[in-house]
N, C-alpha and C positions, 0 to 999 in steps of 0.2 A: 751118895755122894754131893755135895754142898757147893755151891756158889757163893764166895764173901762177898760181902756188902762192902763198896767202896771205899769207905774209912777204913779197911780195915787192912788196904792196901795200896791209900795212897801215901805219897810223898809229903811230909810236911817240911821235910828241909826244899824252902822254895825263898828266892828274893822277889821284894817285891817296893816298889816305888809310884809315887803319886804323879800324876798326869801331867803337874803343873811342873815338876823338874823337868831337867835337859835333858838332854839325848846323853851328853858326855857326861852327867853325875848318872845317869846311867851304866853305860859301857863303864866306869872306872867301877861300879857296884858289881858288874858282871863278871871283871878283870879279878876283882878283891876275892869274890868268891869262887871262883873258875867254875861260871855258869854262862851257857852259851846263846839264854835268853833271858830276858826277866818282864814278871807280870807289871802291867799297869795297870793301877786301882782308876777309874775313874768314873766317880760316883756308885751307881749300881751294876755298873759295866767292869767286864775284866776283858784286857785288851793284853799282847804280848809285843816285846819290841825284838827282835832276834839280829842275829848278824848279817842276815839278807840284808836287812831295812837299813842297817848303818852303812852298810857300803853302797846301800842305793844312794845315801846322803850323797858319803864320800863323792861318788862316779857323778852324779847329778851339781860337786861343788858345794853342797848347803855345809854352813853351817853347826859344828856340832853342838853347838852352845844353845843350839835353838830347842825352844819347847819341845815339850813329848807333846802335849796340846796342836803341835803344827803339824804333826807326822799321822799321814795314814796306818796306822797300826791294824792288825787283825782281831776279831774282839774272838774272843775265847768261847767256847757253848759250857755253859752251869750245868752239877746235879746234884741233888744234897747230898750227903754225905752217908745216911741211913739207905739210901739203893743198894739194890744188888746189882752184882758186875755187869751181866747180864745185861743190863739197862742201857751199856756203854756203848753199844753192839752199833745203834743207829749213828754214830759218831764217825767209824773206821773210815767212810767215803768224805770225810771231812778233811780239807786240805792243811789244816793244822791240828800233829798230832797230840796236842796235851787238849786236857778237859778238866776247868776248875771244879773246885770239889766245896760245897759251901755250907758250913751250919744251919742251923733253924733259923737265925735272925738274918739268913744269906754273907753273913761274913764269911773271911777267906779260911778254910780250916785247909788244905790241902791241893797238891794237884796228882793227877793220874795222866801217865805218858804210855804209848803203848809199850815201852820197856814194862812198866810196872805190869801192866794185864798180863804181858806174858809170862812174868817173874812168877806167876800164881796160876797158871795153868800146868796140869797134873800129867808129866810126859805118857802114865801109865794110861791113860784114858784115851791117848791119840793112835791114828792109825800106823801101826809098826810098819806095816808095810807099803804104805802108800809114801813112793818115791818121793823125789824133787824132779828127776827126769821126765815123770809122767806130769808134774804141773808146770814143767817149763818146756813141753814139745813141743809148743807153738812159740818159742821166742819169746823175750821179754825186755821191755825197751831199758837200753842203759847207756849212760853216756862214757865212753870210750874215748881219748889219746894218748898224743904219745908225749914222751916225758920230756920233748924239746919245748913244748910249746910254750910262748912266752905268760907267767901268770897272770899280768891283768889284761891279756887274751882271754884266759879261761874265767878269769871271775867274770867278767862283762859276757862272758857265754851263759856262765852260773848263774847271774841274774836274770840277762832275757828268757831262759829257760825255766828258772826260778828248781835248777836241781840242788838239793841239797848234798849230794856226792858225786864226783866223779871219779872212773876207775881207769890211772894211765897205765898202757900197755906195751908190750915191745914184744913184736911179731904174733899177739890176740894171747899174750902170757901177760896176766895181771902181776906188776912190780911194782905198785902202788897204788896208794887212794887219797882223794882228798877232799877232805869233810867238812863240816861247820867248825869242829874243835879246831883244825888245822888252820883256818881262815881266823878265828879269835886268835890263835899265837901270830901271824903274822900281824895282825892289827897292831896285837901289845907291843909289839919287836919292831912297828915302824919298819918292815923289809921291803928291800926292793923290790918291787915287781915287776921290775923288766928283767929276771932272769928268770932260766926256766923250771917248770912247776916241781921237776925232779929235787929240787934243792927245798921243798918247801911241802913233800907228800910224807903221808907214813909211808914206811916200809920196811919189813916186808908184809904184804898181803897175807893174812889168816882166811883159806877160804874151805871150801867144803865139795867131794865128791858127786857129783849129778847123782849117784846110784844112791845115795845115802835115804834114809825115811825122815818123815816130817818130825819125828821123836828126838832123832839125831841132829835137826836143824836146833830144835827148840832147845837143845841141851847145850849146843853149841854156841846160841846167842845168852844163855843162861851164864855160860860159864865165860864169854868175854863182855860181856856186857856190850855189845855191837846194838844198831839200830837195824841191820841187814848183814844175810848171808850171800857171800859171792861166791857160787858153783860155776867147777871147772869140771871137764871133760878127763879121763883117764890119762890123758897126752899135757894135761896139765891150762891148755889153752882155754880161755873164756866162755860159759858157755850161756849163763844169765845171772841174776839177782832175784833174789826175793827177800822183799820186805817183811818187817814184822807184822804186819796190819796181816795181811796177806795171809798169813801161817795163821795169824790171830782167827781170823776168820775160817778157814779150815780146821781149825782145831775145836771151835766153838759149834759145828757143824756136826763134828762128830760126836761133840759132846749131845748134842741134841738125840742124836740117832741111838747113843747108849743110852739113854733116857727111857729111849720108848720104846727098850729092852727090856727093863727094868721097870713095871709099873710102879714098885713102891716108892722108888726116886721120884720116877714120872709126876707123882700125887704131890709130890713138894713144890714142885717147879712149875706147875699144871699153865696154873693161870699166867706166867711170864710167858713161857712158849706159846702160847696161844700168841701173846702180842708179837711174838715175837716171827712165828712160823713165817711171817709175809716177808720179814729181813732175808732169813737164809735162803725162802726159794729164791729171790731177787738175787743171790750171790750166785746163783748157779744158771744165770739169765743169758748162756754163750748162744751163739750160733755153732753147732753140732761140728761141722767140717772143720772149718778156722780157728775155732776157740775164741774169735770176737765177737765183743756184746753184739745180742741180736736189736731189732727194733725196738723192743719193751725197754730195755733196761736201757738202750740208747736215750729213749726217750725221758725215764725217768733222770735220768744223769745230766741233758740237757736243762732241765730244771732249775736242779739244783745248782749248776753251772751260771745261770740268766740270773738268780736272785745273788749269787756272789759276785755276778758283773754290775748287777744294778745298784748294789748296796756299797762297794767298792770304786764303783766308777770306772771299772775295767771298758777294756772294747774285748771282744771278740768275734772269734770268726770262726767261717765254715765252708769246710772242703766236699764236693761230690766228686766222686770220680768213679769211671765206668770204664772197663777193659775194651779196648780196641778189637774187633772182627771176632768175639770172642765165639760166636754161633759157629764161625769157622771152625776152630780150634776143636769143639765138640764135635762137628759132622766128620774132618778128617782122622783126628785121631784118637775120638772117642769120651765117653763123659768121666773116664778114671782118670785121662792124662787132663781134661779141662778141670777134673778137681787140684791135680797135683800144680795147676798155674793158681788157680784159686789161694790156695794153703801156701806157693810162693809169694806170691805178691802179700799176703796178710802178713809175713814173716819181715818182707822189707817195710812195709808201712811203722810195723811195728819198731824197728829198727831205724828210721828214718824220723818219726814223730818224737815230741817231748813226750816227758814223760807228765807232765801234766795232759796231754792232749788225749781226748777221748775219741775209741776209733769202732767203729762197726757194719757189719756188714750188711747194707742195707736189702738187699736182694739181688738174687742169679748173678752179676757179676760187677753189680754197685756196691760202692763202699763209703761212707761218709764218714769225716773228720771232724771235731768239735775242738777247736783252738783258745782256754780260755786265754785271757793278756793280750789278744794276738791280734795288729790292726789288719786292714787289708792287706797293705804291701807287704808286712813280715806273711799272712797265712799265701800271699801269692809267692815271694821267693817260700816256704818251707811247699809248696803245692811244686813249685820247681824242680828240687830237690828230689821228692818221691816221682817226679815224672822222668829222671834222670835214672834217678837207682833203677828203675823198673827199666826201661831203655836198657842199662846194662844188664840184665837177666839174659843166662845162658838156660833156660828150661829142657830138659832131659825128654831127647825125641820133640816136643814142641820145635825148639830156637829159641826166637827172638817175637816179645811182645810187647805194645805197649797201650798207654790209657790217656785218655782225654779227661780235663779238668774243669770243674765249673764253681768259684770263688767268690763267696757272699758273706758281708759285714752285718754281725746281727745288730741290730736297732731296738731300742727301748721301747716297749709296747706291742711289738708282734710275735706272734706266735712262730712255732718253731716251724713248719706248715708253712708259712709266711718267706722264713731263711730259704728252705728247702726249694721252693719255688723259682724264686732268685737265682741260688746255683744251678738247678736245674736246666736255666734260661743259658745263661752262662757256660755251661758243660755243651748243651746243645750248639750253641756258636762257635766249642772249640772242635765241635764236630763236624760243622759245616766249612771248618776254616781247615780242614786237613787229618782229625784228628793227630794225638800225639803232641798235644797242645794245652798249654794253660790259657784260658780266660776268665776275666772278672766283672762282675755286674756292670762297674763302669763302664764296660766295652758293648752292652748289650745295645 
């Protein structure tokens, strides 16, 4: 079994434009070529203009005749065309789903997306018996809305939460989906955004059952050319959503195990696997009870998110929460019931937080969430929403529970421990204020 070179799977059918051109010129090129984004060449750097960037400009009433050089565009990672596809794994946690492929002279050769990678995974090497229901057993963050929501409100939410897709449901049954491709059509047709989203959603929704295997999910993505799999229960109710990135991570991890079972093949890629072992181990850095990230993984992702915050001049905040009177739950109902409380609250966190947020079980009954792009006021609102959702839970045998929250904003130049310490002081204040409330560092 051999892994292909990136040049063999890269797409060379891409559009690119100079940084000196205007946003309008780029948009016209995207519409003409039916692309949802354009590569922007800025000297020896490669950036990307997306539909969300254009929506942000319109939302802030900026003229799209403005030069691309005046727009804060995300930089795309690059890799030499002669590298092995395994070398792309380190980019899978990057919020940008593209990787620019360069020639030896650093000129643009092509582009790799998650779709290109997934299209070159051999399903016969995957875990045929690994079910989506196992992968999704702890829940999956996704954006669900009613078909009646006005389109402009939904687009604002998508911008604020940086969602690239929204599932439209009717009594928990998916009836449509709005993706960046649909937004391109809305922009092109200058559509009336006051109308309900049902007028613009793609419908019906192609779904896959939760008991399907990873192999079947990959075959589904290849056949449909989708970026994600929408998973439903036998009743047709929404169960979860799995992205290409997650399936790729599972698939390559499985490939690694197969290689270890076949010494001959292992010799061929031994050097690569040695360099990648740490990444594969990190993919499994989760809390065994809740399925959330553990401290090790959270600390690693914090560093990545912090660098992105500094580079893009964004805000970022952190929420520390603690389940109220949790010792009493264990003492009264036993540790098994206590574990069920932790799992239920984990589900609530995953459902309530945004797709870009990072959630970790910090230890015991404490959880920590990192909120990229969120200033303190937005983080406080999100914490309040989590608090309300936890308060509304009714847990079997145990009944009602609550949690207290401390919120702090990340400052440039400080360590993660300093942010945690400020959030912890705010959490202590919440406990002193009677519990089941949110306090911020400004209230200390």
